N, C-alpha and C positions, 0 to 999 in steps of 0.2 A: 580499417578503422571504423568503429561504430560510435555513436553518441548515446551513452546511457543517461536517461533522465530518471532520477531516483526520488520517489515520493514515499515518505514514511507514514505510518498509520496515525490513529487518533492520539492527540496530546503532544505529538512530536513535531520537530521541524527539520530543516536541512542538516542541522548539527548531528542528527542521529546516524548519518552516514560517514562520519569523520574517519572511521577505521576501514571503510570499504573503498572510498573514493581514491586514496593513494594507490591502492592495489590495481584498480582499473586503469588509472592513468599510467602506472608503471608498465602496463602491458600495451601501451600505445593507443589507448582509446580515450575519447572524451567522456567526462563524467560530470554531470550537472545536477547536484542535489537541490531540491526545491522545497521551500516552505510554503504551505498552503495558507491562504488568507485566514486571518483570525487566530493564528497559532504562532508561538515562539516570537520571532522578531516582527511578525505581522499581527501580533495580538492587538485587538481593538478595531481591526478592519472588519466591517460587517461581511458575513459570509454564509453561504449555504452550499449545497452540493453542486449546483450549477456554477457558482463562483469558482469552486475547486476544479471543475472540468475546464473552465476557461483559463484558470491559472496555468494549467498544464499545457493546453493548446497554445496559449499566449507565449509561454517560455520557449516552446519549440519554434514558433514563428519569429519571435524577437531575436533569437540567436541564429535563425536560419539553419536549423539543424537538419541533416539528412542521415539516412541509415540509423534511425532512432530505435533504441530498445527502451521502451517504457517499463519501469519497474514500480509496482505498487504493492506496498506492504499493508496487511490487515485492512482497516477501513479504506485505505487509499486505492485498493483494487477496484472499488466502485467508480470513482472519478477517472482512474487510469483506463479502465475498460471502455468508458465512454469517449475519452479523449483519443484513444487508439484509432477509432473509426473516423474521427474528425480530422486527423492529420494526414490521412490519405497515403500517397506514395512515399511520404517521408518515413513511414513506419517500416521497421525491419522485423521486430518481434515485441511481444508483451511478455513480461515475467510477473506472475502473481506470487507474492511471497506470503504464504500462510494467510491468505487474504479472503475477504468477501469478493464476490463477483457481481456485476450489475445484472439485473433483469428488468426489461422494459416495463415501466409503470410501477416498479416496486422500490421501496426505500431500504436503507440499511436496517432500520428497526424491524422491517417486515421479515428479515432473516432470523429474528429472535422470537419465534412464536410463543415460547413459554415464558419469556422475560420481557416481552414488548411493553406491557402496561407498566411494569416496574421501572424499565429504562425511561419511558416517557415521563413518568412521575418524577424520577430523579432529575431529569433535565429541567422540568418545570420548576422544581424546588431549588434549583441552582441558578436561577436567573437566565434560563435558556441555554445553559452550557452543560456538557457532560464532564463531571469532575474526574481528574486523573485517579488512577488506582491507588490503593493503600499498599504498603510494603508487603503485606501478606499475600496480595494477589500475584506477586512475582515469584512466589515460592515454587520450587520444582520445575523451573523454566531454564535451568542451566546457567543462571546468572550468579556472579559473585556479589557479596555484600556491597563492594565498592561500585559495581555496575548498577545495582539497584539504587544506591544512593545518588549516583549521577543522573539516572533517568528521572528519579523523583524530583531532584533539584531543578531540572530544566523543563519538565513537562508543564504544559499550560492547559487550561480547560478547553474542551473541544466545542465549537459552535453547534448547538443543537439542530439548527436547520439543515446542516449537512447530513444529519442522520435521519431526518424525517421527510425530506424532499424525495420524490420518486426519480429513478433513473430514466434516461431517454436514449433508446437505441434505435437505429434505423435499419439494422440488419442483424442476423443471428450472431451472437458472440462467438460461437464455435467456428465461424469462418476466419477468425483472426489466427495468425500463427502465434502460438503461445506455449509457454512453459509454466507449469504450476508446481511450486515448491511447497511441500508439506513438511512441517516440523514435528518429528516423531514424539518428542516429549509431551506434546499436547494430547497425545493418545488416540483420538477418534479417527484422524485422517480426514481426507476430503469428504465433504458432505454430498448428498445426492445430486445437487445441481452441478457441482464440479465433476463428479463421476460421470454424469451424462455428457458433459463437454469433452472430457477425456476420451470417451468412447467414440467421439466423432471423427477421430483420426488426425486432426491438425494440432492437437494439444499433446504435450509431453509431460509426464509426471516425474518429479525428482524428490527423493526423500532426504531430508537433512536431519542428522541426529543431534538435535538441540531443541530449544523451546521457541516460543512465539516471537521473540525479539532477536533473531540471529545476527543482525547487524552489530549487536553488542556481544552476544555469547559465542558467535562463530563467524566473525567477519572474514577470516581467510577462506573458510569453506564456502561461505555465501558468495564471495568474490569469484571463486573458481567456478561455481555454478553459473554465475552471470556471464563470465567470460566464455564458458562452454556454450551458453545459449546464443552468444553472438556469432558463433561459427555455424549455426544451423539455418 
């Protein structure tokens, strides 16, 4: 038995894993979906990226979890990657689901070189928050109209400080035992930073034939990948 701690990306909360959690528990594992501060049912709580790292570490420690598989989707790969080194021997593996990965001293927006100024301007113009996407942004991602409507109805603005604060790592990220899940409908595949980490020998690449939100568009397939990662 392992304990999955599941952290969804920007605008989402623990609810995003509703179709994945039962599959993990049915296989005999612990599954602990987590809402980051400032989002969903924790909306209104002041938060930045460091807060989100502590949210994850604190949940692992509060529940006294062992054999932990940390799962970070999209933006959440950044705080999950930092939390992974902070929980020490409790960690079994990290799974990055079509996600950003942290680099010491760099922020989330630093990974958007061509869009950084535009993103920072959008955050400033929205009271310090990153507004959820419009319906058109979900097109071509393998989602039904009903799934898009559900995501949009429950998404909340994302705290801007979580996107602009730099990550803090004390050792090379490539030393972590990790699986990187790339979603093929997004087209380009892993970026140069992830490709370098995969070349280091401790990371494994898995391709999932769906779009950027597989917990909605392919929960069964995603659960199978997570269960397989627990056996490695």
